[in-house]
C-alpha atoms as one frame of an Amber mdcrd trajectory, in Angstrom:
protein
  -2.620  27.077   4.108  -6.381  26.779   4.011  -6.297  22.822   5.253  -3.723
  23.751   7.636  -5.847  26.691   9.177  -9.160  24.026   9.401  -7.461  20.903
  10.792  -7.783  22.113  14.251 -11.470  22.939  13.853 -12.016  19.976  12.321
 -10.452  17.859  15.046 -12.571  19.334  17.645 -15.566  18.739  15.508 -14.795
  14.967  14.505 -13.852  14.637  18.835 -17.511  16.031  19.311 -18.782  13.429
  16.988 -16.781  10.508  18.933 -18.830  11.880  22.100 -21.653  11.958  20.540
 -20.621   8.195  19.716 -19.914   7.612  23.601 -23.578   9.014  24.363 -25.098
   6.538  21.866 -23.868   3.684  23.000 -23.937   4.641  26.789 -27.860   5.543
  26.269 -28.102   1.708  24.469 -29.344   3.448  21.392 -26.060   1.972  19.124
 -24.021  -0.768  19.391 -20.297  -1.049  21.605 -18.549  -1.802  17.463 -19.556
   1.800  17.426 -16.591   2.601  19.746 -14.344   1.179  17.544 -14.845   3.256
  14.711 -11.789   6.583  15.263 -13.718   9.401  13.844 -10.849  11.724  12.344
 -10.755  14.761  10.167  -8.930  12.383   7.101 -11.910  10.084   6.827 -14.809
  11.810   8.550 -14.564  14.917   6.392 -12.495  13.412   3.450 -14.314  15.253
   0.843 -13.584  18.590   2.723 -10.044  17.893   3.124  -9.926  16.958  -0.140
 -11.703  20.455  -1.356  -9.176  22.386   0.558  -5.916  20.572  -0.604  -7.174
  21.354  -3.658  -7.451  24.875  -3.397  -3.935  25.259  -1.626  -2.476  23.982
  -4.726  -4.720  26.023  -6.777  -3.512  29.226  -4.955  -0.152  28.204  -4.428
   0.181  27.134  -8.339  -0.464  30.977  -9.134   2.249  32.197  -7.248   5.039
  29.776  -8.030   4.036  25.777  -9.758   7.064  24.583  -7.783   5.851  25.232
  -4.676   1.963  23.745  -5.660   4.371  20.409  -7.351   5.680  20.327  -3.833
   2.942  21.009  -1.378   0.936  18.439  -4.262   3.784  16.046  -3.550   3.631
  16.651   0.680  -0.226  15.305   0.555   0.498  12.876  -1.829   3.126  11.339
   0.700   0.890  11.615   3.938  -1.362   8.667   3.804  -4.334   7.740   6.317
  -3.971   5.021   8.860  -6.336   2.319   8.372  -7.751   1.317  11.613  -7.134
  -2.271  13.152 -10.073  -4.351  13.872 -10.405  -6.526  17.294 -10.059  -9.834
  15.759  -7.424  -8.682  13.431  -5.356  -7.504  15.956  -5.535 -10.813  18.044
  -4.097 -12.388  14.801  -1.222  -9.837  14.485  -0.540 -10.659  18.695  -0.126
 -14.323  17.713   2.451 -13.954  15.455   6.217 -13.146  16.452   6.553  -9.353
  16.044  10.293  -7.565  15.568  11.011  -3.943  15.032  13.394  -1.834  12.847
  14.407   1.928  12.924  14.001   2.929   9.530  14.956   7.083   8.894  14.156
   7.350  12.923  10.840   5.589  12.723  10.084   2.244  14.629   8.797  -0.423
  11.718   6.795  -3.276  12.975   7.204  -6.386  10.972   4.917  -9.541  11.880
   6.801 -13.049  11.428   4.026 -15.529  10.921   5.135 -19.026  11.644   3.882
 -22.394   9.848   2.387 -25.400  12.198   5.091 -27.271  13.531   3.711 -29.775
  12.238   4.155 -28.856   8.295   7.870 -29.083   6.575   9.171 -25.484   6.003
   8.923 -24.642   2.455  10.185 -20.886   2.458   9.634 -17.291   3.459   7.634
 -15.466   1.755   7.250 -11.234   2.323   3.796  -9.587   1.704   3.673  -6.030
   1.491   0.289  -4.014   1.552  -1.136  -1.079  -0.366  -1.191   2.579   0.338
  -3.174   3.422   3.294  -3.461  -0.166   4.214  -1.945  -2.627   6.491  -0.251
  -6.119   6.777  -3.485  -7.750   8.617  -5.177  -7.052   4.860  -3.419 -10.154
   3.799  -4.834 -12.377   6.754  -6.968 -14.875   4.367  -3.406 -15.311   2.472
  -1.319 -15.478   5.031  -3.249 -18.786   6.259  -3.277 -20.190   3.024   0.543
 -19.733   3.062   0.949 -20.847   6.765  -1.112 -24.248   6.054   1.436 -24.810
   3.098   4.373 -24.501   4.815   5.394 -21.157   3.929   6.800 -18.811   6.717
   5.407 -15.133   6.389   7.163 -11.933   6.973   4.756  -9.022   6.780   5.591
  -5.642   7.585   3.643  -2.324   8.277   5.098   0.080   5.923   6.350   3.570
   7.166   3.306   5.870   8.499   1.176   2.846   7.894  -0.366   0.241  10.425
   0.762   0.176  13.563   4.342   1.407  12.363   5.768   4.860  13.341   5.745
   7.987  10.513   3.625  10.628   8.757   5.041  10.267   5.456   6.647   7.606
   3.216   7.438   8.049  -0.673   7.456   4.895  -3.024  11.506   5.665  -2.527
  11.446   4.986   1.095   9.382   2.253   0.634  11.644   0.734  -2.029  14.628
   0.567   0.594  12.939   0.110   3.423  11.699  -3.257   1.763  15.372  -3.852
   1.164  16.020  -2.959   5.248  13.863  -6.107   5.562  15.719  -8.372   3.245
  19.022  -7.762   4.854  17.309  -8.658   8.023  15.189 -11.947   7.006  17.834
 -12.879   4.075  16.004 -14.184   0.496  12.329 -14.678  -0.361  10.960 -17.595
  -1.690   8.445 -14.967  -3.504   7.033 -11.690  -2.484   3.830 -10.808  -3.315
   2.664  -6.724  -3.168  -1.006  -5.439  -3.398  -1.878  -2.614  -5.383   0.810
   0.066  -4.823   2.905  -2.097  -2.437   3.746  -4.374  -5.569   5.036  -1.197
  -7.662   7.703  -0.647  -4.093   8.314  -4.464  -4.632   8.952  -3.865  -7.868
  11.706  -1.328  -7.360  13.025  -2.830  -4.455  13.625  -5.587  -6.385  15.490
  -3.520  -9.624  17.489  -2.154  -6.588  18.686  -5.694  -5.312  16.041  -7.214
  -3.504  16.895 -10.966  -3.227  13.506 -12.858  -4.315  12.772 -15.816  -6.595
   9.181 -14.705  -7.783   7.252 -11.580  -7.889   3.663 -11.588  -7.143   1.317
  -8.466  -7.829  -2.110  -8.273  -6.899  -4.272  -5.003  -8.046  -1.143  -3.184
  -8.451  -0.622  -0.124 -10.876   1.302  -0.124 -13.828   3.320   2.433 -12.871
   4.452   5.196 -11.368   4.234   8.661 -13.138   0.583   7.368 -14.590  -0.301
   6.829 -10.389   1.159  10.593  -9.977  -1.271  11.619 -13.069  -4.246   9.875
 -11.790  -3.800  11.698  -8.381  -4.130  15.399  -9.876  -6.814  14.414 -11.922
  -8.878  12.874  -8.471  -8.369  16.021  -6.694  -8.546  18.024  -9.612  -5.242
  19.812  -9.615  -4.229  21.724 -12.285  -3.031  19.489 -14.901   0.012  21.866
 -15.679   1.439  20.420 -12.388   2.146  17.093 -13.809   5.413  17.653 -15.623
   6.339  19.775 -12.414   5.551  17.147  -9.797   7.673  14.597 -11.745  10.237
  17.203 -12.492  10.379  17.675  -8.469  10.024  14.012  -8.042  13.271  13.253
 -10.035  15.526  15.881  -8.976  14.600  14.552  -5.125  14.760  11.282  -5.339
  17.245  10.547  -8.467  14.588   8.724 -10.612  12.037  10.204 -13.083   8.907
   8.403 -12.356   8.083   7.714 -15.784  11.145   5.361 -15.652   8.992   3.371
 -12.999   6.827   1.763 -15.329   7.681  -0.300 -19.038  11.445   0.597 -19.113
  11.668  -1.307 -15.778   9.303  -3.706 -15.657  11.053  -4.953 -19.044  14.238
  -5.513 -17.072  12.495  -7.786 -14.050  13.105 -11.124 -15.721  12.009 -13.303
 -12.803   9.166 -15.255 -12.712   6.146 -13.097 -12.234   2.233 -13.253 -11.726
  -0.563 -10.986 -11.828  -3.658 -11.049 -10.298  -6.327  -8.707 -10.820  -9.986
  -8.235 -10.681 -11.967  -7.277 -13.515 -14.232  -5.024 -11.627 -11.426  -3.413
  -9.805 -12.510   0.834  -9.896  -9.432   1.615  -8.610  -6.980   0.517 -10.761
  -8.233  -0.433 -14.536  -7.553  -3.889 -15.510  -5.714  -2.237 -18.281  -3.188
  -1.429 -16.361  -2.511  -5.115 -15.165  -2.757  -5.939 -19.304   0.154  -3.528
 -19.724   2.152  -4.745 -17.763   1.762  -8.375 -18.637   2.695  -7.075 -22.133
   5.569  -5.533 -20.504   7.026  -8.088 -18.062   9.447 -10.624 -19.637   8.286
 -14.048 -17.708   4.904 -12.986 -16.872   1.392 -14.724 -16.190  -2.183 -12.578
 -15.931  -4.533 -14.613 -13.455  -8.049 -12.983 -13.846 -10.986 -12.592 -11.040
 -14.864 -11.386 -11.061 -16.482  -9.541  -8.617 -14.281  -8.518  -5.849 -12.986
  -5.155  -6.381  -9.972  -3.456  -5.223  -9.203  -4.854  -1.902 -11.829  -7.672
  -2.096  -9.643  -9.556  -4.312  -7.516 -10.011  -1.112  -9.873 -12.686   0.133
 -10.790 -14.415  -2.897  -9.665 -18.666  -2.680  -9.133 -18.667  -6.347  -6.097
 -16.147  -6.155  -5.086 -17.547  -3.373  -4.783 -21.187  -4.509  -3.623 -19.935
  -7.728  -0.693 -18.274  -5.666   0.377 -21.252  -3.614   0.382 -23.141  -7.759
   2.367 -20.444  -8.428   4.860 -20.402  -5.382   5.297 -24.299  -5.551   5.708
 -24.176  -9.456   9.295 -25.187 -10.687   9.006 -22.056 -12.792  12.270 -20.317
 -13.729
């Protein structure tokens, strides 16, 4: 299709741009920090990539709605990797690094231990969001360690330092179950954005944790797929077809990963959301708050979707929540 035909040319252009950056740094016209930014088609030509994918989907939809839906799912399940800054890489290297194999891919799991002087309070699982990586939780991880919690933070399949090119939410839920089997029950499980959705799916499938914390998470998988169709301006008639393909492929309809599921999860749940989140609207958090049986909603201001992970007020609220005697 058009995207696949154009991709090699975009790669060559990205490589040339990277070399141009190198020349600028060598001539001391740009700082060395510029070389730490990788120029890739998915990031440097994000707008063009979106237009090509949209054009491919529209062309396929005129031939077969099923082909178009499967193509849209393929694009949806192929995340763009987030780069890791040097200081974050050092933080990862300070942890114990474990590896497991899932769907023939090597998955890196970072285990952070609290200081020896602090009594161990329990183990907490951190699950990053779509196109993120575990080190995004660094500010929260440091607070949890100081409070005596061991932190298990995987780079999910096709994300960060882990292998893989594609993954579905169903894959992520199964991966979290594998991590649960390897590290045992968790005192609490914390998921950011789409990681919170995958966590809820895993808990429904048997993941063992006493508390659930979702930060900036969407209210359901079905609505998430609808938003994806709207964002890329893909023909709206594909919404139902895409969900049907998902249902046949994974055995669960995306619309069931929503209020019907949240109502069955009775464990203590904390929803954290920023009022200025421009990715996941605050109304989605309010909807989930009404659906979870044992839930508390904590709101912040001015941090946005990813910046909220740095908010000290959220860190303190999470510490209080995991230390509480709620049942």
